[in-house]
SEBA-984522 format. One record per residue: residue number from 1; residue in one letter; z, x, y negated of N, C-alpha, C, O in turn. Coordinates in steps of 0.1 Angstrom, whole numbers. Each point is the difference from the previous one (the first is absolute). Example, Ala and Ser with C-alpha at 12.3 -4.5 7.8 and 13.67 -1.06 7.14 Angstrom:
// residues 2
   i aa   n_z   n_x   n_y  ca_z  ca_x  ca_y   c_z   c_x   c_y   o_z   o_x   o_y
   1  A    78   132    57     0    -9   -12     0     9   -12     7    10     0
   2  S   -14   -14   -11     0     9   -11     8    -8   -11     1     5   -11
This chain:
// residues 251
   i aa   n_z   n_x   n_y  ca_z  ca_x  ca_y   c_z   c_x   c_y   o_z   o_x   o_y
   1  M   719  1100  -657    -1    -5   -13   -16     4    -7    -7    11    -2
   2  S     6   -24    -2   -16    -1    -8    -2    10   -11     9     5    -7
   3  V   -22    -3     6    -1     4   -15     3    -5   -11     0     6   -11
   4  R     1   -15    11     5   -14   -11    11     2    -2     4     3   -11
   5  L     8    -6    22    14     0     1     8    18    -6    11     2    -5
   6  S   -22     9     9     6    14     2    -2     2   -19     8     5    -8
   7  L   -21   -13     3     1     2   -16     7    -9    -9     1     4   -11
   8  L     5   -17    16     9   -10    -5    13    11    -2     7     3   -10
   9  A    -5     1    24    15     9    -2    -3    10    -5    11     2    -5
  10  L   -20     8     0     0    10   -10     2    -4   -13     7     7    -7
  11  F   -14   -19     2     2    -6    -8    11    -2    -4     4     2   -11
  12  V     2    -9    23    18    -7    -6     8    15    -3     7     1    -9
  13  L    -9    10    20    10     9    -2    -4     9   -15     9     4    -7
  14  A   -26    -2     1     1     5   -13     5    -8   -11     5     4   -10
  15  A    -8   -17    12     7   -10   -15    15     3     2     6     3   -10
  16  S     1    -2    22    16     1     0     2    18    -7     8     3    -9
  17  L   -16     4    15    -3    14    -9     5     0   -12    11     2    -5
  18  G   -26    -6    -1    -3     0   -13    12   -14    -9     0     0   -12
  19  Q     9   -11    19     5    -3    -4    12     6    -2     6    -5    -9
  20  A    -1    17    14    11     8     2    -2     9   -11    10     1    -8
  21  V   -23     5     6    -2    12    -8    -2    -6   -16     4     7    -9
  22  R   -12   -21     6     5    -8   -12    12     0    -8     2     0   -12
  23  A    10    -1    26    16    -1    -5     7     7    -3    12     0    -2
  24  G   -23    13     4    11    16     0    10    -2    13     7    10     2
  25  A    -7   -18     6     7     2    11    -3    17    11   -10     6     3
  26  E    24    -6    -3     3    10    12     7    -5     7     9    -8    -1
  27  P   -16    20    18     2    -7    14    19     2    -3     5     2   -11
  28  P     2    -2    22    17     4     0    -3    16     5     7     9    -5
  29  A   -15    -7    13     7    14     2    -5    10   -14     2    12     5
  30  S    -6   -11   -14    -1     6   -11    12    -4    -6     4    10    -5
  31  L     3   -17     3    11    -2    -7    10    11     5     4     2    11
  32  P     1     5   -26    10     8     5    21    -7     6     5   -11    -3
  33  A     0    22    11    11   -11     7    10    12     0    -5    11     1
  34  D    18   -14    -3     9    10     0     8    -9     7    -1   -12     0
  35  T    10    22     9    11    -5     9    14     4    -2     3    12    -2
  36  F     5   -22     2    19     4    -7     6    -4    15    -3   -10     6
  37  E    13    21     0     7    -6    10    13    -6    -6     6     4    -9
  38  T    -2   -15    17    13   -11   -10     5     2    15    -4     3    11
  39  A    19    -6   -20    10    -6    10    -6    -5    16     1     4    11
  40  S    -9   -18   -18    -7   -12    10   -11     7     5    -8    -9     3
  41  G     2    20    -2   -17    -1     2    -5    11   -12     5     8    -8
  42  P   -16   -11    11    -8     6    -5    -9   -10   -14    -6   -10     3
  43  L     5    15   -15   -10    -4    -8    -8     3    -6     2     9    -9
  44  E   -15   -15    10   -14     3    -5     1    -2   -12     9    -7    -3
  45  I   -17    10    -6    -3    -3   -19   -12     3     3    -2    10     7
  46  T    -8   -18   -12   -17     1     0    -2     0   -13     1   -12    -5
  47  F    -4    22    -5    -5    -7   -15   -16    -1     2   -11     5     3
  48  V    17   -17    -7   -17    -7     0    -8     6   -13   -12     4     0
  49  G    17    -4   -10    -1     4   -16     0   -11    -8    -2   -12     3
  50  H     4    19   -17     4    -3   -10    12    -6     0     9     9     0
  51  G    -2   -27     1    11     5    -3     4   -12    17     8    -8    -1
  52  T   -16    10    13    -5    -2    12     5     3    10    -7     8     6
  53  L    22   -12     4     2     8    11     1    -9    14    -3   -12    -1
  54  M     6    19    12    -3    -7    15    13     6     4     3    11    -6
  55  M     6   -15    12    11     5     7     3    -6    14     1   -12     2
  56  R     0    20     4     1    -4    15    18     4     8     4    12     1
  57  F     1   -18     2    17     1     3     0   -13    12    -4   -11    -1
  58  G    12    17    13     8    -9    14   -10   -10     3     3   -12     3
  59  G   -17    18    -5   -14    -8     6    -4   -11   -11    -7    -8     4
  60  K    10     7   -15    -5   -10   -10    -2    10    -9     5    11    -1
  61  V   -17   -18    -7    -7     2   -12     4    -8    -9     5   -11     0
  62  I    -7    23   -12     4    -5   -15   -10     4    -9    -3    12     0
  63  H    -4   -23   -11   -12     2    -7    10     1   -16     7    -9    -2
  64  I    -8    15    -4     3     2   -15   -10     1   -10    -5    10    -3
  65  D     3   -24    -4    -9     0   -10   -18     4     4    -9     6    -5
  66  P    11   -14    17   -16     0     3   -11     0    -8     0    -8    -9
  67  Y    -9    13    12    -9     1   -14   -15     6     9     0    10     7
  68  A   -12   -22    -9   -12     4     8    -8     6    -4   -10    -1     6
  69  K    10     9   -19   -10     9    -6     6    12    11    -9     6     6
  70  L    23    -3    -5     4    13     7    -8     3    14    -8     9     2
  71  A    11   -18     6    -5    -1    18    -7   -16     2     0   -11    -6
  72  D    -6    15    19    -4   -14     3    13    -6    11     6     6     9
  73  Y    -3   -21   -13    14    -1     5    -5    -6    13     6     3    10
  74  A   -19   -11   -11     3    -5    17    -3    13    12     0    -1    12
  75  T    -1    12   -18     3     7    13    16     9     2     4     6    11
  76  L     3    -7   -24    13    -2     2    12    -3    10    -3    -8     9
  77  P    11    11   -10    14    -8    10     4   -13    -5     4     0   -12
  78  K    -6   -11    20    10    -8    -7    14     1    -5     9     6     5
  79  A   -10   -16   -16    17     5    -3     7   -14     2    -3   -12    -2
  80  D    16    19     9    14    -3    -1     7    -7    -7     6   -10     2
  81  L    -7    25   -20     6    -6    -8    -8     5   -10    -4    12     1
  82  I     0   -21   -12    -6     2   -11    11     3    -9    11    -6     2
  83  L   -12    15   -14     7     0   -13    -9     7   -13    -6    10    -2
  84  L     9   -22    -4    -6    -1   -14     7     6   -13    11    -6    -2
  85  T   -14    15    -6    11     3    -9    -3    -6   -13     9     0    -9
  86  H   -22    -6     7    -3    -9   -15   -13    -5     4    -6     2    11
  87  H     1    -9   -24   -12   -12     4   -10    11    -6   -10     1     7
  88  H    11     7   -15   -13    10    -4   -14     0    13     1     4    11
  89  Q   -11   -10   -17   -14     2    14     3    12     6    -6     0    11
  90  D    13    12   -12    -6     9     9    13     3     5     2    11     4
  91  H    10   -23    -3     9     3    10     1   -19     8     7    -3    10
  92  L   -14    -4   -16     3   -11     5   -20     0     5    -6     5   -10
  93  D    -4    -9    19    -6     1     7    -3    -9     5    -3     5    11
  94  L     0   -19    -8     1   -10     6   -12     7    13     1     0    12
  95  G    -8     4   -17   -15     3    12     9    13     7    -3     2    11
  96  A    10     5   -15     7    13     9     8    -6     9     0     2    12
  97  I    10   -14   -20    12   -10    13    -9    -6    12     1     1    12
  98  A    -9    -6   -18    -7   -10    10     0     4     9     5    -7     9
  99  P   -11    23    -3    -7     2    12    11     5    13    -2     0    13
 100  I    16     5   -20    13     5     3    10   -10     0    11     5     3
 101  R   -11   -19    -4     3    -7    -3     0    -9    17   -10    -2     6
 102  T    24     0    -2    -3    -8    13    10   -15    -4     1    -3   -12
 103  P     4    -5    20     5    -9    -3    20     2     3     9    -8    -1
 104  N   -11    23     8    16     7    -2     1    12    -9     8     9     1
 105  T   -16   -11   -10     2    11   -10     7    -4    -8    -3   -10    -7
 106  R    13    15     4    14     3   -10    -9     3   -15    -8     9    -1
 107  L    11   -20   -12    -6     6    -7    14    -2   -10     8    -9     3
 108  V    -7    17   -14     9     5   -10    -4     5   -11    -6    10    -1
 109  L    10   -20   -10    -9     2   -13     8     2   -12    11     5     2
 110  T   -15    -7   -14     9    -1   -13    -4   -19     4    -3    -8     9
 111  A     7     7   -24    -5   -17    -7   -14     0    -4    -9    -8     3
 112  S     7    17   -10   -16     0    -6   -10    -2     9   -11    -5    -2
 113  C    18    10    17   -13     6    12     2   -13     2   -11    -5     3
 114  A    21    -4    -2     0   -11     8    -6   -13    -7    -3   -11     6
 115  E     0    15   -20    -9   -11    -2   -13    -2     3    -6    -9    -4
 116  K    -1    21    15   -15     2     8     6    -4    14    -5    -8     8
 117  L    19    15    -6     1    -3    14    11    -6     4     9     8     3
 118  P    -6   -21    -2    12    -6    -4    11    -1    17    10    -7     2
 119  D   -16    14     6     9     3    14     5     8     3     4     1    12
 120  G    -1     9   -23     8    10     6    12     0    -4     4   -10    -7
 121  E     5    22    10    14    -4    -4     0     8   -17    -9     8    -2
 122  V    14   -11    -5     4     5   -16    11     5     0    10    -6     0
 123  M   -11    21     0     7     9    -7     2     5   -11    -8     8    -6
 124  K    20   -13     1     7     6   -18     8     9    -4    11     3     5
 125  N   -20     5   -16    12    11     3    10     4     3     7    -4    -9
 126  G     2    10    18    10     2     1     0    -7    13    11     2     5
 127  D   -20   -12     4    -3    -2    11     6     8    11    -3    12     1
 128  R    10   -19    10    -2     7     9    -5   -11    12     3   -12     0
 129  R   -10    18    11     2    -5    15    -4     8    11     2    12    -1
 130  T   -11   -17    17     0     8     7   -10    -4     7     3   -11     4
 131  E   -16    15    -1   -11    -7     7    -9    13     9    -4    11    -4
 132  V     4   -17    13    -3     8    13     7    12     6    -3     8    10
 133  G    13    -9   -19    10     6     1     5    18    -7     6    11     2
 134  V   -13   -17   -11    -3    12   -12     9   -10   -10    -1   -12     0
 135  G     9    18    -9     7    -3    -9    -5     5    -9    -2    12    -3
 136  I    -2   -27    -8    -5     3   -14    10    -5   -11     6   -10     0
 137  E    -6    24   -12     4    -6   -11   -11     2   -14    -5     9    -6
 138  A     6   -22     4   -10    -1   -14     5     9   -11    12    -2    -3
 139  V   -18     9    -4     5    11   -13    -5    -7    -9    -7   -10     4
 140  P     8    12   -16    -3    -4   -12   -15     8    -4     2    11    -4
 141  A    -9   -13     3   -17     7    -7    -5    -7   -12    -3   -12    -2
 142  Y     4    24    -7    -1   -11   -20    -4    17    -5     2    11     5
 143  N    -8   -17   -15    -7    11   -12    18     3    -5     9    -8     3
 144  L    -7    18   -11     4     0    -8    -3     5   -10     7    -4    -9
 145  L   -16    11     6   -14     9   -14    -7    -3     2    -3    -7   -10
 146  H    -7     6    20   -14    -5     1    -4   -15    -6     3    -9     8
 147  K    -7     6   -16    -4   -13    -6   -16    -2    -1    -8     9    -2
 148  R     5   -24     3   -15    -5    -5     1     3   -13    10     3    -6
 149  D   -28    -4     0     3    -2   -18     3   -12    -6    -3    -3   -12
 150  N    12    -5    22     5   -12    -5    11     4    -1     5    -9    -7
 151  G     3    18     9    17     4     8     5    -3     7    12     1    -1
 152  Q   -16    -7    12     4    -6    10    -1    14    13    -9     7     3
 153  P    18    -7     0    -1     9    14    -8    -3    11    -2   -12     3
 154  F    -3    20     3    -7     4     5     3   -11    16    -7    -7     7
 155  H    19    11    -8     6    -6    14    13    -2    -5     8    10    -4
 156  P    -4   -24     2     9    -7    -5    11    -1    10     0     0    13
 157  R    13     2   -24    13     3    10     4   -11     7     2   -10    -7
 158  G    -1    10    17     3   -14    11   -11    -8     8     2    -9     9
 159  E   -17    15   -15    -8    -3    12    -4     5     9    -5    -9     7
 160  G     5    18    -2    -5    13    10    12     5     9    11    -1    -5
 161  N   -14     5    13    14     5     7    -7    11     7   -11    -1     5
 162  G    20    15    -5     5    10    10     0    -5    18     4   -11     4
 163  Y   -10    20     3    14    -7    11     3    15     7    -8     9     2
 164  V    21    -8     0     6    11    10    -2    -6    12     2   -12     0
 165  L    -4    18    11    -4    -7    14    12    14    10     2    12    -2
 166  T     5   -23    12    10    13     6    -5    -4    13    -1   -11     6
 167  F    -2    25    -2    -7    -1    15    10     4     7    -1    12     1
 168  G     9   -16     5    14     8     8     9     5   -10     5    -7    -8
 169  A    -4    15     8     7     8   -15   -12     8   -11     3     4   -12
 170  T   -10    -3    17   -12     1   -12    -4   -10   -10    -5   -11     3
 171  R     8    17   -20    -2    -6    -9   -13     7    -4    -4    12    -3
 172  V    -2   -26     6   -19     5    -7    -2    -9   -17     1   -13    -1
 173  Y    -3    18    -8     1    -5   -17   -18    -1     0    -8    10     3
 174  V     4   -25    -7   -11    -4    -3    -1    -2   -13     1   -12    -1
 175  A    -3    16   -12     3    -2   -11   -10   -12    -7     3    -1   -12
 176  G   -11    -6    16   -10    -6    -8    -4     4   -13     2    13    -2
 177  D    -7   -21    -9    -4     4   -13    18     3    -9     8    -9    -1
 178  T    -7    20    -2    11     1    -5     2    14    -8    -4    10     6
 179  E     8    -8   -17     6    10    -6    15     6    10     4    -5    10
 180  N     2    13   -17    14     6     4     7    -7    -3     4     2   -11
 181  T     0   -10    17    13   -12    -7    11     6     0     0    11     4
 182  P     9   -16    -7    16     0     2     2    -2    15     5     8     8
 183  E    -9   -20    -4     2    -6    16    -7     7     8     4     0    12
 184  M   -18     9   -14     2     8    10     6    13    -1     2     6    10
 185  K     0    -2   -18     6    16    -3    16    -5     6     7    10     2
 186  A    -2   -23     2     9    -1     3     6    -1    19    11    -1     7
 187  L   -26     1    -4    -2    -2    16     6    11     9    -2    10    -7
 188  T     8    -5    17     5     6     6    -8    -1    15    -6    -9     6
 189  G    10    24    -2    -4    -2    13   -15    -1     5    -3    -7     9
 190  I    -8    15   -18   -10    -4     1    -5    11     9     2    11    -5
 191  D    -9   -11    17    -6     8     7   -14     3    -2    -3    11     2
 192  V    -7   -22    -8   -11     0    -5    -8   -12   -11    -1   -13     1
 193  A    -3    22   -10    -2   -11   -13   -11     5    -2    -3    12     0
 194  F    -5   -25    -1   -20    -2   -10     8    -3   -10     9    -7    -2
 195  L   -14    13    -3     1    -5   -20   -15     5    -7    -7    10     3
 196  P     5   -24   -13   -10     3    -6    -1     8   -11    11     0    -7
 197  M   -23     8     1    -2     2    -9   -17     0    -7    -6    10    -5
 198  N     1   -23     6    -8    -5   -12    -2    -3    -5     0   -12    -1
 199  L    -3    22   -12     2    -7   -16   -17    -5    -5   -11     4     2
 200  P    19   -16   -12    15     0    -5     6   -14     1     4    -8    -8
 201  Y    -7     8    24    13   -10     4     8     1     7     8    -9     1
 202  T    -7    23     9    13     1     3     7    14    -6     8     3    -9
 203  M   -12     3    17    14    16     0   -12    11    -9   -13     1     2
 204  T    22     7   -11    -6    14     3     5     7    11     9    -2     8
 205  P   -18    11   -12     7    12     9    16     5    -1     7     3    10
 206  D    -4    -2   -24    15     2    -3     5   -14     2    12     3     4
 207  M   -12   -15    -4     8    -6     4    -1    -1    18     8    -6     7
 208  V   -18    11    -4     3    -3    17     7    13     3     6     2    10
 209  S    -9     6   -19    14    16     6    11    -4     0     8     3    10
 210  D    -2   -15   -25    11    -3    -1     7    -7     6    13    -1     0
 211  A   -23    -5     7     1   -13     7    13     8    15    12    -3     3
 212  A   -28    15     4     4     5     9    14    10     0     7     3    10
 213  R    -6     2   -21    17     7    -4    10   -10     4     9     5     7
 214  A    -7   -18    -9     6    -9     1     1    -7    17     9    -2     6
 215  L   -21     1    -3     1    -4    15     1    13    12     8     2     9
 216  K   -14     3   -13    -1    12    10    -2    -4    16     7     4     9
 217  P   -18   -12    -9    -7     2    14     0     8     5    -2     9    -8
 218  K     2    -5    20    -4    11     9   -19     4    -1    -6    11     1
 219  V    -1   -27    -4   -16     1    -1    -3    -6   -11     3   -12    -1
 220  L    -8    17    -7    -6   -11   -12   -15     2    -1    -6    11    -4
 221  Y     1   -20     6   -18    -5    -1    -1    -3   -15     7   -10    -3
 222  P   -13    14    -4    -9    -7   -14   -10   -12     7    -6     3    11
 223  Y     6   -13   -16   -11   -11     4    -7    -6   -11     4     1   -12
 224  H   -15    -9    16    -1   -10   -14    -3     9   -11     1    -5   -12
 225  Y    -4    21    13    -2    10   -13   -12    -2    -1    -5    11    -2
 226  G    -3   -18     1   -15    -2    -8    -5    14    -4    -4     8     8
 227  E     5    -8   -21   -12    18    -3    12     7    -4    -1    11    -4
 228  T    13   -17     5    12    12    -4    -1    16    15    -2    -1    12
 229  D     3    12   -21     0     9    13    17     1     6    10     2    -6
 230  P   -12    -5    18    13     2     6     5    14     4    11     1     6
 231  A   -20    12   -10     9    10     1     9     6   -13     6    10     0
 232  S    -7   -19   -11     9    -1   -12    12    -1     4     9     6    -4
 233  L    -9   -17    16    15    -5     6     6     9     6    12     1    -1
 234  T   -22    11    11     6    10     9     6    12   -10     6     9     5
 235  A    -8    -9   -17    -1    11    -5    15    -3   -12     4     9    -8
 236  L    -1   -19     9     9    -6   -11    15     2     8    11     2    -5
 237  L   -15    -5    22    13    -3     8    -1    14    12     5     1    11
 238  A   -14     9   -20     0    17     9    18    -1    -1     4     0    11
 239  D     4     0   -18    10     3    -1    17    -8     9    12     2     0
 240  L   -26   -13     8    11   -10     3    -4     0    25    -5    -9     7
 241  P    10    21    -5   -10     5    10     8   -13    14    -5    -1    12
 242  E    17    -5   -16     0   -12     9    -7   -13     0     3    -7    10
 243  V   -11     4   -18   -10    -6     1   -13     5    -1    -7     4    -9
 244  E     3    -8    25   -17     0     5    -8    -7   -10     5   -10    -5
 245  V   -17    13     1   -10    -6    -8   -10     1     8    -6    10     3
 246  R     3   -22     0   -15     1     9   -10   -10    -7     2   -12    -5
 247  I   -13    19     5   -11    -6    -9   -10    -5     9    -1     9     9
 248  R    -8   -19    -6    -7    -7     8    -9    -4   -12     4    -2   -12
 249  P   -22     0    19    -8     1    -9     1   -19    -2     2   -10     7
 250  M    -4    11   -20    -1   -15    -5   -16    -8    -5    -9     3    -8
 251  R    11   -12    17   -11   -12     2    -1    -7   -13    -7    -9    -1
């Protein structure tokens, strides 16, 4: 290789690394993952950060609310299924979706998300469907108490979804942006739950504790918790040993 070509290769490499650093991107190896054994094989859940997850099951890859500020999505596995909970920019990020979407990727989203991505499958609150061998139930996600200065809820009822995903017989609840609604607390058989704790937009630690006492998941992840101290939730649930609280670093 000539000196000129060597310098060009180094320049391209440096530019690409610089772009990843500027974007705050992280390589896949640095992202924490937990594995759960299901009746149909292992389920791997990667907490990318904020309100963003990636799951692997049965040879399929599922991305939930991909967000480009958290990872370099060009380096992450292509999606067999993408789930979007609602249309806010930290949950619907076209720049994160583009690198992981293929012509065969299934896209499940809300009606408000479909205004930007009209070629997905819209699920309304209460809808059920199966995609890539995974059962999906859309759970209402909305505010009961927390509102904007104009009196409107941060997340109005009917706009957003949480999702209960069924892997074999294992049920994983990804709540999206919501408070501890009656619909959430009526869910049964939840094995793993991701509940948001980001003030003032979602739940207080007391609200998450209340939801956990109703859901009684085997494993509870507080996520999307912003500046709220997740250790406060561990203290609130100290008398509920059947619920294991797992705290992952928030980015």
